[in-house]
C-alpha positions as CSV (number, residue, x, y, z in Angstrom):
1,M,-18.3,-121.9,108.6
2,Q,-21.9,-120.5,108.9
3,P,-22.9,-117.9,106.4
4,M,-24.7,-114.3,107.1
5,H,-26.0,-112.1,105.0
6,H,-24.3,-109.4,104.2
7,T,-25.1,-106.1,105.5
8,E,-22.9,-102.6,106.6
9,G,-20.0,-103.2,108.7
10,Q,-21.1,-107.1,109.1
11,W,-18.7,-110.1,108.0
12,T,-20.7,-111.7,105.3
13,E,-18.8,-115.5,106.9
14,V,-18.1,-116.6,110.5
15,I,-16.2,-118.8,111.3
16,S,-15.8,-120.7,114.7
17,P,-15.0,-123.6,116.9
18,K,-16.4,-127.1,116.8
19,S,-18.1,-128.3,120.1
20,N,-17.2,-131.3,120.1
21,L,-14.8,-131.9,122.6
22,L,-13.6,-135.2,121.8
23,D,-13.2,-134.8,118.5
24,L,-9.5,-135.1,117.4
25,K,-9.7,-133.5,114.2
26,L,-7.6,-136.4,112.9
27,K,-8.7,-135.9,109.3
28,E,-7.2,-132.0,109.6
29,V,-3.9,-133.3,110.8
30,W,-4.2,-135.0,108.2
31,R,-4.2,-132.7,105.6
32,Y,-1.6,-130.1,107.2
33,R,1.0,-132.6,107.4
34,D,3.3,-130.8,105.6
35,L,2.9,-128.4,108.5
36,L,3.5,-131.5,110.5
37,L,6.9,-131.7,109.6
38,L,8.0,-128.4,109.5
39,F,7.1,-128.2,112.8
40,V,9.2,-131.1,113.2
41,K,11.7,-130.0,111.1
42,R,12.5,-126.4,113.1
43,D,11.8,-128.2,116.5
44,F,15.5,-130.4,115.7
45,I,17.3,-127.9,114.3
46,S,16.5,-125.2,117.1
47,N,17.7,-127.7,119.2
48,Y,21.5,-127.0,117.8
49,K,21.9,-124.8,115.5
50,Q,23.5,-122.3,117.9
51,T,25.3,-124.7,119.2
52,I,29.2,-125.4,118.8
53,L,28.7,-129.3,119.2
54,G,25.7,-129.1,117.6
55,P,23.4,-132.8,117.5
56,V,26.4,-134.2,119.8
57,W,25.4,-133.2,122.5
58,F,22.4,-135.7,121.9
59,F,25.5,-138.1,122.9
60,L,27.1,-136.4,125.1
61,Q,24.1,-136.1,127.6
62,P,23.2,-139.2,128.5
63,L,26.5,-139.9,128.5
64,L,27.3,-137.3,130.8
65,T,24.4,-138.1,132.9
66,T,25.6,-141.9,133.4
67,L,29.0,-141.9,134.3
68,M,28.1,-139.0,137.5
69,F,25.5,-141.6,138.1
70,M,27.7,-144.3,138.1
71,L,30.0,-141.8,140.9
72,I,27.7,-140.6,142.5
73,F,24.9,-143.5,143.2
74,G,27.4,-146.9,142.1
75,R,30.4,-145.6,143.9
76,I,30.1,-143.2,146.6
77,A,26.6,-144.8,147.4
78,K,27.4,-148.0,146.7
79,I,23.9,-149.1,145.5
80,P,23.6,-152.3,144.6
81,I,24.0,-153.3,141.0
82,D,22.8,-157.0,138.7
83,I,24.6,-155.7,135.6
84,P,27.1,-153.3,134.5
85,P,25.9,-150.1,135.9
86,M,26.7,-148.3,132.3
87,V,23.8,-150.1,130.5
88,F,21.7,-150.0,133.9
89,Y,21.9,-146.1,134.4
90,L,22.0,-145.7,130.1
91,S,19.0,-147.6,129.8
92,G,17.2,-145.6,131.8
93,I,17.7,-142.6,131.3
94,T,17.6,-143.0,127.9
95,L,14.3,-143.9,128.3
96,W,13.6,-141.0,130.7
97,N,15.1,-138.4,128.9
98,Y,12.3,-139.4,126.2
99,F,9.1,-139.1,128.7
100,A,10.6,-136.3,130.1
101,E,11.2,-134.0,126.8
102,C,7.9,-134.6,125.5
103,L,6.4,-133.8,128.7
104,N,8.0,-130.9,129.5
105,K,7.3,-129.5,125.8
106,T,4.5,-130.0,125.2
107,A,3.5,-128.7,128.4
108,T,4.1,-125.1,128.0
109,V,2.6,-125.2,123.7
110,F,-0.2,-122.8,123.9
111,K,2.6,-120.4,126.2
112,D,5.5,-120.7,123.4
113,N,3.2,-120.6,120.1
114,A,1.0,-118.3,121.4
115,N,2.0,-115.8,118.7
116,I,1.9,-118.8,115.6
117,F,-1.6,-119.3,117.3
118,G,-3.0,-115.9,117.2
119,K,-2.2,-114.8,113.3
120,V,-3.0,-118.3,111.5
121,Y,-5.7,-121.6,112.0
122,F,-4.3,-124.6,111.5
123,P,-5.2,-128.1,114.4
124,R,-3.7,-127.7,117.5
125,L,-3.3,-130.6,117.9
126,V,-0.3,-130.8,114.9
127,M,2.1,-128.9,117.5
128,P,2.0,-131.0,120.7
129,L,2.4,-133.8,117.9
130,S,5.6,-132.1,116.2
131,I,6.9,-132.5,119.7
132,V,6.3,-135.7,120.2
133,I,8.4,-136.5,116.4
134,S,10.1,-134.1,117.2
135,N,11.5,-135.8,120.4
136,L,11.6,-139.4,118.7
137,V,14.9,-138.2,116.5
138,R,16.5,-136.8,120.0
139,F,15.8,-140.4,121.3
140,G,16.8,-141.7,118.6
141,I,19.9,-140.8,118.4
142,Q,20.1,-141.5,122.3
143,M,18.9,-145.3,121.4
144,T,21.9,-145.5,119.0
145,L,24.5,-144.6,121.8
146,F,22.8,-146.9,124.4
147,L,22.8,-149.5,121.4
148,I,26.8,-149.2,121.2
149,V,27.4,-149.9,124.7
150,W,24.4,-152.6,125.1
151,G,25.9,-154.4,122.1
152,W,29.7,-154.0,123.3
153,Y,28.8,-155.6,126.9
154,W,26.8,-158.1,125.5
155,L,29.5,-159.7,123.0
156,K,31.4,-159.6,126.6
157,G,28.3,-162.2,127.6
158,D,27.9,-159.7,130.8
159,I,23.9,-159.6,129.9
160,S,21.5,-162.1,128.3
161,P,18.7,-160.0,126.0
162,N,16.4,-161.8,125.2
163,V,12.5,-162.0,123.4
164,Y,10.2,-159.5,125.2
165,I,13.2,-156.8,123.0
166,F,10.6,-156.6,120.7
167,L,8.7,-154.8,122.7
168,T,10.9,-151.5,122.6
169,P,8.5,-149.8,120.1
170,V,5.1,-150.4,121.7
171,L,7.1,-149.7,125.3
172,V,8.2,-146.3,123.2
173,M,4.6,-145.3,122.2
174,V,3.1,-145.7,125.7
175,M,6.0,-143.1,126.9
176,A,4.6,-141.0,123.5
177,I,1.1,-140.8,124.6
178,M,1.4,-140.7,128.6
179,G,3.4,-137.4,127.8
180,L,1.2,-136.3,125.3
181,G,-1.8,-136.9,127.1
182,A,-0.5,-135.7,130.2
183,G,1.7,-132.3,128.7
184,M,-1.9,-131.3,126.7
185,I,-3.3,-131.3,130.7
186,I,-0.4,-128.8,132.3
187,S,-0.6,-127.1,129.0
188,S,-3.9,-126.2,129.7
189,L,-4.0,-125.4,132.9
190,T,-0.2,-122.7,132.0
191,T,-2.8,-120.7,130.0
192,K,-4.2,-119.4,133.1
193,Y,-1.2,-120.2,135.5
194,R,2.0,-119.5,134.7
195,D,3.6,-121.1,137.6
196,L,2.8,-124.4,136.7
197,V,5.4,-124.4,134.5
198,F,8.1,-124.2,137.4
199,L,5.8,-126.8,139.9
200,L,6.4,-129.4,136.4
201,T,10.3,-129.0,136.1
202,F,10.3,-129.2,140.1
203,G,8.1,-132.5,139.6
204,V,9.8,-133.9,136.9
205,Q,12.8,-134.0,138.4
206,L,11.0,-135.4,142.0
207,M,9.7,-138.4,139.4
208,M,12.6,-139.1,137.9
209,Y,13.8,-140.8,141.7
210,A,10.6,-142.6,141.9
211,T,11.5,-144.6,138.9
212,P,13.9,-147.7,138.7
213,V,16.3,-145.4,136.8
214,I,18.6,-144.9,140.0
215,M,17.8,-148.1,141.1
216,P,16.8,-151.3,140.8
217,L,13.3,-152.4,141.4
218,S,14.1,-155.5,142.7
219,R,16.7,-154.1,145.4
220,M,14.1,-151.4,146.7
221,P,12.4,-152.2,150.4
222,A,9.9,-154.2,149.4
223,K,7.0,-151.9,151.3
224,Y,7.7,-149.0,149.0
225,Q,7.8,-151.5,145.7
226,V,3.9,-150.7,145.3
227,F,3.9,-147.2,145.7
228,I,7.1,-147.0,142.6
229,K,5.3,-149.5,140.3
230,A,2.1,-147.1,140.8
231,N,4.0,-144.4,139.0
232,P,3.2,-145.5,135.1
233,V,7.0,-145.1,133.8
234,T,7.6,-147.4,136.2
235,S,7.3,-150.3,134.3
236,L,7.9,-149.6,131.1
237,I,11.0,-148.9,132.3
238,E,11.6,-152.1,133.8
239,A,10.1,-153.9,130.8
240,F,12.7,-152.1,128.6
241,R,15.5,-152.9,131.3
242,Y,14.2,-156.2,131.3
243,G,13.9,-157.3,126.9
244,F,17.6,-155.9,126.7
245,T,19.4,-157.1,129.8
246,G,17.5,-160.0,131.1
247,N,17.2,-158.6,134.5
248,G,14.0,-156.9,136.0
249,V,10.6,-156.6,137.2
250,F,9.0,-157.9,134.2
251,S,4.5,-158.2,134.2
252,W,2.2,-158.3,131.6
253,A,-0.1,-156.5,134.4
254,W,1.8,-153.7,135.1
255,L,2.4,-152.6,131.9
256,L,-1.5,-152.8,130.9
257,Y,-1.9,-150.3,133.7
258,S,0.9,-148.2,132.3
259,A,-1.4,-149.0,128.5
260,G,-4.6,-148.3,130.5
261,F,-3.2,-145.4,132.3
262,A,-1.5,-143.2,129.2
263,L,-5.2,-143.7,127.0
264,I,-6.7,-142.1,129.9
265,L,-4.0,-139.3,130.2
266,L,-4.9,-138.9,126.3
267,F,-8.1,-138.7,126.7
268,V,-9.0,-136.2,129.4
269,G,-5.9,-134.6,127.4
270,T,-7.5,-134.2,124.8
271,V,-10.8,-133.0,126.1
272,I,-9.5,-130.3,128.2
273,F,-6.6,-129.2,125.1
274,N,-10.3,-129.3,122.5
275,K,-12.1,-127.2,124.9
276,V,-9.4,-124.4,126.0
277,E,-7.5,-124.1,122.6
278,K,-11.2,-122.5,121.4
279,S,-10.6,-119.7,124.4
280,F,-6.7,-119.6,124.9
281,M,-5.5,-116.7,123.3
282,D,-8.2,-114.6,125.9
283,T,-5.5,-115.9,129.0
284,V,-1.9,-116.8,127.2
């Protein structure tokens, strides 16, 4: 806030953006926490307000996708799986959906909220954070479905969970950071290059097939495994599945790689996001 001497035709005060690109404005985000919660509520309600089944769709989407994968990849393609297919596919889909939703919705945050951004000031970081948090609600609903299915097969003795199951909150947090960071980068670019949104939708679909969602990493040819492991989402899904079923490839080194990759994305995304938010109204 820079005061100016009052003369006719001039403003008495000018609000100018901060120049520090690394300033996350966390204090301001905390002050606007009520607004953050309102955005979370808005995002959640808008997903089912005008639907027939409402939140039931959050159950049906992963369930129908799992059944389709079981038919196509299990029965037709006959991809070998060492655990019950229902648990295998649903575990991968549940975690992948959270990452994909965070990435896709954060990637269009400037374009989707241009009207709000142009009318009132609030820390712009509130908007992508609200997306990540509201998707946690959706993830919680889908996780409940997974736990019901998982519990059934656990009681039958078909799977053997272990202590690494307690890493689940950490895995979800890394997923959130990764989706947030990548989404902020893409969102900043889409203010000038709108067609990146279409490329992103296609890219996310392709990226799912480069993760062990439909095929166990251990069953993939050895010469391709290093490329699949290079995908930072791979180790998170494998660790999640390993903790709940005792089957999968678990590696602390690859988990640290994913966590480091997520933090780098968040750092770069924050720098670009803070730079673009100052002038995006001129290009959006």
